[in-house]
C-alpha atoms as one frame of an Amber mdcrd trajectory, in Angstrom:
protein
 -10.054  -6.373  -9.797  -7.776  -6.871  -6.771  -7.079  -3.720  -4.774  -4.581
  -2.685  -2.184  -4.329   0.410  -0.328  -0.508   1.636   0.372   0.649   4.246
   2.922   4.248   5.307   2.786   5.652   6.482   6.527   6.484   9.861   7.859
   8.474   9.788  11.564  10.468  11.921  13.720  12.614  11.935  16.874  10.438
  12.862  19.512  11.451  15.024  22.767  12.341  11.387  24.329  14.632  10.557
  21.617  12.320   7.885  20.415  11.432   7.558  16.679   7.786   7.907  16.243
   5.197   7.879  13.259   4.063  11.841  13.245   0.498  13.174  13.707   0.340
  13.954   9.965   1.201   9.907   9.524  -1.577   9.107  12.173  -3.944  10.845
   9.738  -2.866   9.312   6.703  -3.219   5.935   8.654  -6.901   7.237   9.415
  -7.655   8.130   5.899  -6.192   4.738   4.822  -8.736   2.997   7.383 -11.957
   5.141   5.934 -10.722   4.120   2.284 -10.620   0.363   2.655 -13.916   0.831
   4.249 -15.080   1.728   0.761 -12.386  -0.504  -1.532 -12.345  -3.362   0.143
  -8.743  -4.077  -0.306  -7.072  -7.133  -0.247  -4.354  -5.708   1.788  -3.030
  -2.896   3.541   0.701  -2.032   3.000   2.509  -0.048   5.231   6.074   1.447
   4.287   8.633   3.117   6.398  11.821   2.510   8.477  13.234   3.527  11.840
  16.820   4.667  11.994  17.522   3.497  15.642  16.511   0.040  15.652  13.191
   1.031  17.237   9.735   0.254  15.792   9.454   1.306  11.976   7.305   3.605
  11.112   5.635   0.645   9.261   5.320  -1.162  12.386   3.736   1.668  13.977
   1.419   2.035  11.568   0.125  -1.369  11.576  -0.268  -0.833  15.279  -2.155
   2.425  14.968  -4.482   0.791  12.353  -8.299   0.730  13.360 -10.154   0.023
  10.311 -11.856  -3.064   8.758 -10.429  -6.353   9.069  -7.765  -6.803   5.854
  -4.087  -7.961   5.475  -1.938  -5.946   6.998   1.313  -5.622   5.333   4.622
  -4.224   6.783   7.498  -3.092   4.518   9.900  -1.680   7.321  12.898  -0.988
   5.323  12.321   1.969   3.335  14.114   5.160   3.747  12.755   7.342   1.063
   9.767   7.537  -1.331  11.436   5.630  -4.211  12.085   2.778  -1.964   8.679
   2.758  -0.480   7.495   2.295  -3.847   9.936   0.219  -5.230  10.002  -2.001
  -1.737   6.071  -2.362  -1.865   5.782  -3.285  -5.381   6.792  -6.808  -4.908
   4.502  -7.208  -2.066   1.560  -6.373  -4.247   2.933  -8.451  -6.928   2.806
 -11.326  -4.730  -0.597 -10.753  -4.186  -1.846 -10.313  -7.623  -2.791  -6.767
  -6.952  -3.648  -4.801 -10.122  -5.046  -1.510  -8.569  -2.835   0.519  -5.572
  -4.600   3.467  -3.729  -1.881   5.465  -2.147  -2.456   7.456   0.643  -0.076
  10.668   1.077   0.013  13.913   2.077  -0.264  16.985  -0.387   3.238  18.224
  -0.229   4.310  14.686  -1.171   1.994  14.014  -4.065   4.700  14.949  -6.703
   7.153  12.430  -5.799   4.403   9.801  -5.022   3.157  10.231  -8.523   6.336
  10.111  -9.846   7.654   6.869  -7.933   4.918   4.608  -7.230   3.370   6.229
 -10.725   6.024   5.270 -12.952   7.158   1.910 -11.061   3.729   0.379 -10.045
   2.513   0.744 -14.056   5.964  -0.601 -15.272   4.641  -3.339 -13.698   0.948
  -3.589 -14.487  -0.329  -2.037 -11.574  -2.756   1.366 -11.965  -2.172   3.759
  -9.372  -4.329   6.807  -8.044  -3.700   8.773  -5.203  -5.258   9.776  -1.902
  -4.632  13.189  -0.866  -4.484  14.157   3.117  -6.337  17.410   3.261  -4.827
  19.146   6.222  -2.638  22.182   5.836   1.073  21.100   5.246   3.279  22.328
   7.732   6.342  24.615   6.193   9.024  22.464   6.815   7.424  19.776   4.914
   6.858  22.244   1.821  10.863  22.710   2.314  11.594  19.735   2.722   9.881
  18.617  -0.676  11.508  21.312  -2.673  14.818  20.351  -1.352  14.258  16.679
  -2.610  13.428  17.628  -6.328  17.158  17.643  -7.517  17.406  14.022  -6.331
  14.444  12.489  -7.956  16.013  10.993 -11.094  19.065   9.785  -9.398  16.499
   8.031  -6.591  14.316   6.846  -9.710  17.232   4.981 -11.455  18.106   3.485
  -8.159  14.920   2.192  -7.425  14.338   1.097 -11.102  17.581  -1.052 -10.570
  16.579  -2.603  -7.066  13.639  -4.089  -8.887  15.623  -5.127 -11.733  18.224
  -6.850  -9.322  14.650  -8.214  -7.779  13.833  -9.942 -10.912  16.954 -12.009
 -11.462
């Protein structure tokens, strides 16, 4: 079975105005490194953008990688979890991936399950989730709660994006 590890990014503007991946995102990469050691994936896919033209979250995660030698794939345009899922899906399909291991933080699990689980499953990719077990900042929990009303709209947009890509 062809397996891939997928890591959605998380970044913030730091004190000197640079957009960088967060400490939590670096921990996600470290967890993906451990997972890659046990799963022997065909690829590890990093997904995430940059709002200011600097290195994307995906590029920064690739640079931070210290795991096993494996194909590292960068998807540098996704701004939302729905886009992380819809824009990494074609990359997995191109590589014949049958199972994806998505690495995410605990507060992000609900949205990750919804978007990755539904979109990947609709194209025949089984999905499992590996959760970073660190205490989440209160701001992360608040962000996830605030995002809940947008889920149906974002899922429709992601499905439409994938449907356009099939034509």
